[in-house]
Residue frames as a rotation matrix with the C-alpha (Angstrom) as fourth column:
UNK 1
0.591 0.806 0.009 -0.08
0.806 -0.591 0.008 -0.08
0.012 0.003 -1.000 -0.02
UNK 2
-0.399 -0.702 0.590 1.39
0.679 -0.658 -0.324 3.38
0.616 0.272 0.740 -1.00
UNK 3
0.105 0.343 -0.934 1.28
0.824 -0.555 -0.111 6.25
-0.556 -0.758 -0.341 1.43
UNK 4
-0.268 -0.165 0.949 0.48
0.818 -0.559 0.134 9.48
0.509 0.813 0.285 -0.48
UNK 5
-0.233 0.070 -0.970 0.67
0.696 -0.685 -0.216 13.00
-0.679 -0.725 0.110 1.01
UNK 6
0.021 0.350 0.937 -1.25
0.850 -0.499 0.168 15.71
0.526 0.793 -0.308 -0.74
UNK 7
-0.303 -0.287 -0.909 -0.32
0.802 -0.591 -0.081 19.27
-0.514 -0.754 0.409 0.37
UNK 8
0.208 0.426 0.881 -2.11
0.715 -0.680 0.160 22.55
0.667 0.597 -0.446 -0.32
UNK 9
-0.850 -0.521 -0.080 -1.34
0.472 -0.684 -0.556 25.99
0.235 -0.510 0.828 1.06
UNK 10
-0.465 0.808 0.362 -5.01
-0.339 -0.541 0.770 26.63
0.818 0.235 0.525 1.14
UNK 11
-0.723 0.296 0.625 -7.60
-0.630 0.090 -0.771 26.39
-0.285 -0.951 0.122 3.95
UNK 12
-0.667 0.632 -0.395 -10.03
0.411 0.754 0.512 23.38
0.621 0.179 -0.763 4.20
UNK 13
-0.846 0.450 -0.287 -13.00
0.124 -0.358 -0.925 25.27
-0.519 -0.818 0.247 5.63
UNK 14
0.092 0.995 0.031 -16.51
0.311 0.001 -0.950 26.63
-0.946 0.097 -0.310 4.64
UNK 15
0.887 0.136 -0.441 -15.21
-0.329 -0.483 -0.811 28.52
-0.323 0.865 -0.384 1.62
UNK 16
0.232 -0.797 0.558 -12.62
0.544 0.582 0.605 26.58
-0.807 0.163 0.568 -0.55
UNK 17
0.188 -0.361 -0.914 -10.36
-0.746 -0.657 0.105 28.18
-0.639 0.662 -0.393 -2.97
UNK 18
0.706 0.238 -0.667 -9.73
-0.685 0.468 -0.558 26.41
0.179 0.851 0.493 -6.21
UNK 19
-0.311 -0.854 -0.417 -6.36
-0.655 0.511 -0.556 24.70
0.688 0.100 -0.719 -5.24
UNK 20
-0.668 0.161 0.726 -8.08
-0.604 0.454 -0.656 23.33
-0.435 -0.877 -0.206 -2.00
UNK 21
0.551 0.833 -0.041 -11.00
-0.665 0.410 -0.624 21.99
-0.504 0.371 0.780 -4.15
UNK 22
0.444 -0.404 -0.800 -8.43
-0.695 0.408 -0.592 20.30
0.565 0.819 -0.099 -6.38
UNK 23
-0.658 -0.724 0.207 -6.35
-0.653 0.412 -0.636 18.86
0.375 -0.554 -0.743 -3.61
UNK 24
-0.219 0.653 0.725 -9.69
-0.706 0.407 -0.579 17.40
-0.673 -0.639 0.372 -2.04
UNK 25
0.715 0.547 -0.436 -10.73
-0.691 0.456 -0.561 15.87
-0.108 0.703 0.703 -5.49
UNK 26
-0.010 -0.717 -0.697 -7.22
-0.616 0.554 -0.560 14.22
0.788 0.424 -0.447 -5.97
UNK 27
-0.754 -0.288 0.591 -7.46
-0.653 0.435 -0.620 12.87
-0.078 -0.853 -0.516 -2.34
UNK 28
0.150 0.921 0.361 -10.84
-0.708 0.354 -0.610 11.49
-0.690 -0.164 0.705 -2.90
UNK 29
0.669 0.106 -0.736 -9.93
-0.699 0.428 -0.573 9.83
0.254 0.897 0.360 -6.18
UNK 30
-0.308 -0.847 -0.432 -6.79
-0.570 0.528 -0.629 8.23
0.762 0.052 -0.646 -4.76
UNK 31
-0.726 -0.021 0.687 -8.37
-0.650 0.345 -0.677 7.13
-0.223 -0.938 -0.265 -1.45
UNK 32
0.176 0.903 0.393 -11.39
-0.582 0.417 -0.698 5.62
-0.794 -0.106 0.599 -3.21
UNK 33
-0.106 -0.302 -0.947 -9.47
-0.954 0.301 0.010 3.82
0.282 0.905 -0.320 -6.08
UNK 34
0.744 0.539 0.394 -11.11
-0.618 0.780 0.101 0.32
-0.253 -0.319 0.913 -6.03
UNK 35
0.799 -0.442 -0.407 -8.06
-0.036 0.640 -0.767 -1.19
0.600 0.628 0.496 -7.84
UNK 36
-0.163 -0.968 -0.191 -5.29
0.496 0.088 -0.864 -0.15
0.853 -0.235 0.466 -5.53
UNK 37
0.692 0.494 -0.526 -5.35
0.667 -0.158 0.728 0.61
0.277 -0.855 -0.439 -1.83
UNK 38
-0.250 -0.765 0.594 -3.61
0.366 -0.643 -0.673 3.86
0.896 0.049 0.441 -0.87
UNK 39
0.196 0.226 -0.954 -3.34
0.940 -0.321 0.117 5.64
-0.280 -0.920 -0.275 2.49
UNK 40
-0.062 -0.030 0.998 -4.01
0.576 -0.817 0.011 9.32
0.815 0.576 0.068 1.71
UNK 41
-0.050 -0.039 -0.998 -3.14
0.866 -0.500 -0.023 12.31
-0.498 -0.865 0.059 3.89
UNK 42
0.260 0.154 0.953 -4.28
0.650 -0.758 -0.055 15.74
0.714 0.634 -0.298 2.96
UNK 43
-0.261 -0.406 -0.876 -2.33
0.867 -0.498 -0.028 18.57
-0.425 -0.766 0.482 4.68
UNK 44
0.341 0.426 0.838 -3.72
0.647 -0.753 0.119 22.12
0.681 0.502 -0.533 4.35
UNK 45
-0.555 -0.513 0.655 -2.69
0.013 -0.792 -0.610 25.51
0.832 -0.330 0.446 5.72
UNK 46
-0.746 0.390 0.539 -5.74
-0.646 -0.231 -0.727 25.50
-0.159 -0.891 0.425 8.05
UNK 47
-0.738 0.539 -0.406 -8.45
0.204 0.752 0.627 22.91
0.643 0.380 -0.665 8.69
UNK 48
-0.224 0.824 0.521 -12.05
-0.966 -0.257 -0.010 23.34
0.126 -0.506 0.854 10.00
UNK 49
-0.899 -0.182 0.398 -12.54
-0.297 0.922 -0.248 19.91
-0.322 -0.341 -0.883 11.63
UNK 50
0.017 0.954 0.298 -16.23
-0.074 0.299 -0.951 19.73
-0.997 -0.006 0.076 10.69
UNK 51
0.625 0.106 -0.773 -15.56
-0.746 -0.210 -0.632 20.55
-0.230 0.972 -0.052 7.06
UNK 52
-0.411 -0.868 -0.280 -12.63
-0.911 0.406 0.080 18.16
0.044 0.287 -0.957 7.01
UNK 53
-0.631 0.340 0.697 -14.85
-0.044 0.882 -0.469 15.23
-0.775 -0.327 -0.541 8.16
UNK 54
0.491 0.867 -0.080 -17.46
-0.167 0.003 -0.986 16.12
-0.855 0.498 0.147 5.44
UNK 55
0.406 -0.372 -0.835 -14.85
-0.914 -0.183 -0.363 16.45
-0.018 0.910 -0.415 2.60
UNK 56
-0.591 -0.786 -0.182 -12.95
-0.799 0.602 -0.003 13.30
0.112 0.143 -0.983 3.50
UNK 57
0.422 0.882 -0.210 -15.95
-0.816 0.470 0.337 11.17
0.396 0.029 0.918 4.49
UNK 58
0.625 -0.310 0.717 -13.49
-0.443 0.615 0.653 9.03
-0.643 -0.725 0.247 6.54
UNK 59
0.973 -0.185 0.138 -11.69
0.226 0.641 -0.734 7.93
0.047 0.745 0.665 3.34
UNK 60
0.048 -0.979 0.198 -8.53
0.649 -0.121 -0.751 9.87
0.760 0.165 0.629 4.01
UNK 61
0.261 -0.053 -0.964 -6.99
0.914 -0.309 0.265 11.80
-0.311 -0.950 -0.032 6.91
UNK 62
0.452 -0.004 0.892 -6.90
0.375 -0.906 -0.194 15.64
0.809 0.422 -0.409 6.91
UNK 63
0.290 -0.458 -0.840 -4.40
0.923 -0.097 0.372 17.58
-0.252 -0.884 0.395 8.97
UNK 64
0.952 -0.117 -0.284 -2.81
-0.142 -0.987 -0.069 21.06
-0.273 0.106 -0.956 9.34
UNK 65
0.607 -0.747 0.273 0.32
0.530 0.124 -0.839 21.70
0.592 0.654 0.471 7.42
UNK 66
0.895 -0.409 0.177 3.16
-0.419 -0.636 0.649 22.55
-0.153 -0.655 -0.740 9.69
UNK 67
0.048 -0.979 -0.198 6.88
-0.984 -0.012 -0.179 21.87
0.172 0.203 -0.964 9.96
UNK 68
-0.450 -0.125 0.884 6.12
-0.572 0.800 -0.178 18.67
-0.686 -0.586 -0.432 11.80
UNK 69
0.430 0.727 0.535 3.57
-0.022 0.601 -0.799 17.40
-0.903 0.332 0.274 9.45
UNK 70
0.785 -0.200 -0.587 5.57
-0.617 -0.162 -0.770 18.41
0.059 0.966 -0.251 6.35
UNK 71
-0.294 -0.956 0.012 8.60
-0.953 0.292 -0.081 16.52
0.074 -0.035 -0.997 7.70
UNK 72
-0.223 0.406 0.886 6.28
-0.193 0.873 -0.449 13.47
-0.956 -0.271 -0.116 8.27
UNK 73
0.773 0.634 0.015 4.96
-0.094 0.138 -0.986 13.78
-0.627 0.761 0.166 4.81
UNK 74
0.273 -0.763 -0.586 8.47
-0.961 -0.251 -0.121 13.82
-0.055 0.596 -0.801 3.46
UNK 75
-0.622 -0.449 0.642 8.69
-0.557 0.830 0.042 10.22
-0.551 -0.331 -0.766 4.51
UNK 76
0.417 0.843 0.339 5.73
-0.271 0.472 -0.839 9.13
-0.867 0.258 0.426 2.33
UNK 77
-0.152 -0.430 0.890 6.28
0.662 0.625 0.415 7.36
-0.734 0.652 0.189 -0.89
UNK 78
-0.349 0.170 0.921 4.47
0.842 -0.374 0.389 10.03
0.411 0.912 -0.013 -2.94
UNK 79
-0.296 0.324 -0.899 3.95
0.448 -0.784 -0.430 13.75
-0.843 -0.530 0.087 -2.30
UNK 80
0.036 0.492 0.870 1.55
0.888 -0.414 0.198 15.75
0.458 0.765 -0.452 -4.40
UNK 81
-0.250 -0.250 -0.935 2.45
0.690 -0.724 0.009 19.53
-0.679 -0.643 0.353 -3.92
UNK 82
0.560 0.481 0.675 1.11
0.771 -0.600 -0.212 22.91
0.303 0.639 -0.707 -5.07
UNK 83
0.921 0.119 0.372 2.49
0.062 -0.985 0.163 26.48
0.386 -0.127 -0.914 -5.02
UNK 84
0.148 -0.924 0.353 5.48
-0.622 -0.365 -0.693 27.53
0.768 -0.117 -0.629 -2.88
UNK 85
0.913 0.183 0.365 5.31
-0.407 0.458 0.790 24.58
-0.022 -0.870 0.492 -0.43
UNK 86
0.655 -0.748 -0.104 8.64
0.671 0.640 -0.376 23.15
0.347 0.176 0.921 -1.50
UNK 87
-0.162 -0.707 0.688 10.28
0.151 -0.707 -0.691 26.42
0.975 -0.008 0.222 -0.65
UNK 88
0.250 0.406 0.879 8.35
-0.766 -0.472 0.436 26.86
0.592 -0.782 0.194 2.60
UNK 89
0.685 0.013 0.729 9.07
-0.549 0.666 0.504 23.31
-0.479 -0.745 0.464 3.78
UNK 90
0.095 -0.793 -0.601 12.55
-0.995 -0.061 -0.077 22.22
0.024 0.606 -0.795 2.74
UNK 91
-0.480 -0.170 0.861 12.09
-0.460 0.884 -0.081 18.62
-0.747 -0.435 -0.502 4.03
UNK 92
0.630 0.686 0.364 9.70
0.026 0.450 -0.893 18.01
-0.776 0.572 0.266 1.13
UNK 93
0.708 -0.411 -0.575 12.24
-0.705 -0.358 -0.612 19.14
0.046 0.838 -0.543 -1.39
UNK 94
-0.232 -0.973 0.007 14.92
-0.966 0.229 -0.118 16.94
0.113 -0.034 -0.993 0.13
UNK 95
0.322 0.530 0.784 12.70
-0.547 0.780 -0.303 13.90
-0.773 -0.332 0.541 0.42
UNK 96
-0.886 -0.452 0.107 13.43
-0.254 0.664 0.703 10.70
-0.389 0.595 -0.703 -1.60
UNK 97
-0.009 0.948 0.317 9.70
0.266 0.308 -0.913 10.54
-0.964 0.076 -0.255 -2.29
UNK 98
-0.549 0.111 0.828 8.35
0.818 -0.130 0.560 10.71
0.170 0.985 -0.019 -5.85
UNK 99
-0.535 0.280 -0.797 7.28
0.246 -0.851 -0.464 14.44
-0.809 -0.444 0.386 -5.94
UNK 100
-0.298 0.497 0.815 4.32
0.934 -0.026 0.357 15.25
0.199 0.867 -0.457 -8.24
UNK 101
-0.850 -0.141 -0.508 3.98
0.253 -0.954 -0.159 18.94
-0.463 -0.264 0.846 -8.84
UNK 102
0.069 0.948 0.311 0.39
0.960 0.022 -0.278 19.98
-0.270 0.318 -0.909 -9.35
UNK 103
-0.868 -0.448 -0.214 0.81
0.328 -0.841 0.430 23.02
-0.373 0.303 0.877 -11.75
UNK 104
-0.072 0.972 0.222 -2.95
0.997 0.065 0.035 23.44
0.020 0.224 -0.974 -12.21
UNK 105
0.905 0.385 -0.179 -2.82
0.416 -0.888 0.196 26.89
-0.084 -0.252 -0.964 -10.71
UNK 106
-0.008 -0.874 0.487 -0.10
0.802 -0.296 -0.518 28.97
0.597 0.386 0.703 -12.43
UNK 107
0.632 0.416 -0.653 -0.03
0.763 -0.483 0.431 31.14
-0.136 -0.771 -0.623 -9.26
UNK 108
-0.371 -0.812 -0.451 3.04
0.645 -0.575 0.504 33.13
-0.669 -0.104 0.736 -10.22
UNK 109
-0.706 0.208 0.677 0.92
0.482 -0.558 0.675 34.77
0.519 0.803 0.294 -13.03
UNK 110
0.486 0.836 -0.253 -1.82
0.743 -0.244 0.623 35.56
0.459 -0.491 -0.740 -10.37
UNK 111
0.195 -0.441 -0.876 0.92
0.827 -0.407 0.389 37.27
-0.528 -0.800 0.285 -8.34
UNK 112
-0.717 -0.421 0.555 1.61
0.673 -0.625 0.396 39.63
0.180 0.658 0.732 -11.28
UNK 113
-0.141 0.764 0.629 -1.90
0.235 -0.592 0.771 41.02
0.962 0.256 -0.096 -11.08
UNK 114
0.684 0.447 -0.576 -2.44
0.614 0.074 0.786 40.69
0.394 -0.891 -0.224 -7.17
UNK 115
0.137 -0.702 -0.699 0.76
0.908 -0.194 0.372 42.56
-0.397 -0.685 0.610 -6.45
UNK 116
0.001 0.049 0.999 -0.02
0.778 -0.627 0.029 45.56
0.628 0.777 -0.039 -8.79
UNK 117
0.753 0.359 0.551 -0.79
0.011 -0.845 0.535 47.90
0.657 -0.397 -0.640 -5.82
UNK 118
0.657 -0.594 -0.465 2.35
0.695 0.235 0.680 47.06
-0.294 -0.770 0.567 -3.83
UNK 119
0.601 -0.646 -0.470 5.33
-0.541 -0.762 0.356 49.41
-0.588 0.040 -0.808 -3.69
UNK 120
0.670 -0.317 -0.671 7.75
-0.594 0.312 -0.741 48.56
0.445 0.895 0.021 -6.55
UNK 121
-0.439 -0.897 -0.053 10.43
-0.764 0.403 -0.504 46.95
0.474 -0.180 -0.862 -4.36
UNK 122
-0.445 0.315 0.838 7.95
-0.540 0.652 -0.532 44.84
-0.714 -0.690 -0.120 -2.44
UNK 123
0.716 0.634 -0.291 6.26
-0.589 0.326 -0.740 43.91
-0.374 0.701 0.607 -5.75
UNK 124
0.240 -0.686 -0.687 9.54
-0.761 0.306 -0.572 42.78
0.603 0.660 -0.449 -7.30
UNK 125
-0.719 -0.555 0.419 10.32
-0.695 0.550 -0.464 40.66
0.027 -0.625 -0.780 -4.22
UNK 126
-0.062 0.794 0.604 6.90
-0.535 0.484 -0.692 39.08
-0.842 -0.367 0.395 -4.22
UNK 127
0.765 0.160 -0.624 7.11
-0.640 0.293 -0.710 38.30
0.069 0.943 0.326 -7.96
UNK 128
-0.184 -0.933 -0.310 10.67
-0.812 0.322 -0.488 36.91
0.555 0.162 -0.816 -7.43
UNK 129
-0.600 -0.074 0.796 9.51
-0.646 0.633 -0.428 34.65
-0.472 -0.771 -0.428 -4.61
UNK 130
0.420 0.866 0.271 6.65
-0.475 0.464 -0.748 33.27
-0.773 0.185 0.606 -6.72
UNK 131
0.592 -0.307 -0.745 8.95
-0.728 0.192 -0.658 32.66
0.345 0.932 -0.109 -9.76
UNK 132
-0.412 -0.861 0.298 11.41
-0.877 0.287 -0.385 31.00
0.246 -0.420 -0.873 -7.34
UNK 133
-0.271 0.425 0.864 8.78
-0.609 0.619 -0.496 28.67
-0.745 -0.660 0.091 -6.05
UNK 134
0.821 0.472 -0.321 7.73
-0.504 0.336 -0.795 27.68
-0.268 0.815 0.514 -9.60
UNK 135
0.137 -0.899 -0.416 11.44
-0.818 0.134 -0.560 26.99
0.559 0.417 -0.717 -10.26
UNK 136
-0.585 -0.419 0.695 11.58
-0.787 0.501 -0.361 24.69
-0.197 -0.758 -0.622 -7.29
UNK 137
0.319 0.742 0.589 8.61
-0.439 0.667 -0.602 22.69
-0.840 -0.067 0.539 -8.35
UNK 138
0.894 -0.007 -0.449 10.00
-0.431 0.263 -0.863 22.24
0.125 0.965 0.232 -11.93
UNK 139
-0.059 -0.979 -0.195 13.51
-0.834 0.156 -0.530 21.40
0.549 0.131 -0.825 -10.69
UNK 140
-0.718 -0.293 0.631 12.35
-0.654 0.595 -0.467 18.87
-0.239 -0.748 -0.619 -8.13
UNK 141
0.302 0.950 0.077 9.23
-0.795 0.296 -0.530 17.47
-0.526 0.099 0.845 -9.58
UNK 142
-0.726 -0.445 0.524 9.29
-0.154 0.848 0.506 13.93
-0.670 0.287 -0.685 -10.86
UNK 143
-0.470 0.693 0.547 5.86
0.877 0.296 0.379 14.21
0.100 0.658 -0.747 -12.58
UNK 144
-0.942 0.169 -0.289 3.81
-0.114 -0.974 -0.196 17.27
-0.314 -0.151 0.937 -13.36
UNK 145
-0.240 0.943 0.229 -0.01
0.911 0.300 -0.283 17.74
-0.336 0.140 -0.931 -13.47
UNK 146
-0.912 0.105 -0.396 -1.62
-0.185 -0.968 0.168 20.50
-0.365 0.227 0.903 -15.56
UNK 147
0.082 0.987 -0.137 -4.89
-0.412 -0.092 -0.906 21.16
-0.907 0.131 0.399 -17.42
UNK 148
-0.050 -0.137 0.989 -3.54
0.808 0.577 0.121 20.49
-0.587 0.805 0.081 -20.85
UNK 149
0.700 0.383 0.602 -3.76
0.702 -0.525 -0.482 22.55
0.131 0.760 -0.636 -24.06
UNK 150
0.553 -0.444 0.705 -2.22
0.066 -0.820 -0.568 25.94
0.830 0.361 -0.424 -23.70
UNK 151
0.765 -0.279 0.580 -1.27
-0.633 -0.161 0.758 25.52
-0.118 -0.947 -0.300 -20.02
UNK 152
0.747 -0.522 0.411 0.72
0.419 0.850 0.318 22.44
-0.515 -0.065 0.854 -21.11
UNK 153
0.550 -0.561 0.618 2.62
0.587 -0.266 -0.764 24.64
0.594 0.784 0.183 -23.62
UNK 154
0.708 -0.208 0.675 3.33
-0.510 -0.812 0.285 27.08
0.488 -0.546 -0.681 -20.75
UNK 155
0.668 -0.395 0.631 4.82
-0.526 0.350 0.775 24.40
-0.527 -0.849 0.026 -18.54
UNK 156
0.729 -0.472 0.496 6.66
0.644 0.720 -0.261 22.61
-0.234 0.510 0.828 -21.30
UNK 157
0.443 -0.605 0.662 8.50
0.192 -0.657 -0.729 25.91
0.876 0.450 -0.174 -22.10
UNK 158
0.614 -0.274 0.740 9.14
-0.754 -0.482 0.446 26.46
0.234 -0.832 -0.503 -18.41
UNK 159
0.788 -0.348 0.507 10.54
0.036 0.849 0.527 22.96
-0.614 -0.397 0.682 -17.97
UNK 160
0.738 -0.523 0.426 12.74
0.595 0.207 -0.777 23.45
0.317 0.827 0.464 -21.03
UNK 161
0.290 -0.588 0.755 14.34
-0.141 -0.806 -0.574 26.45
0.946 0.060 -0.317 -19.36
UNK 162
0.838 0.123 0.532 14.57
-0.520 -0.119 0.846 24.97
0.167 -0.985 -0.036 -15.91
């Protein structure tokens, strides 16, 4: 039985952001795979216990992402990770696990728009951090998930330059 850790920097609560919805969907699909038994752990930035029980339906464990849980996740066989989590939790990047980079959300492009109102120096630093995080995913990832089509073109180009 494989142990799979799925990590999201989003909140598992009453209102779910897109990356959290995606992480939950992946966790459900893997936990409920009738052909293969997986132990699935979903780690999120914050967890509302009532909502966690609803989304997992007891099929997988949901916990809060912290230095401690990230270190434990680094011992799993497979890690599915989004965003800047490899930079925030170095134990994940240093792991011998198979790292699957979920590139569904090209958040570095969102940062360009979201940081528009910041002071120039702060904006440059914020953009640089997001680009660095994407670089970490591309450099460390063993497998990459995307939507396909034009997004795949974006990530193929990024991988070619990584």
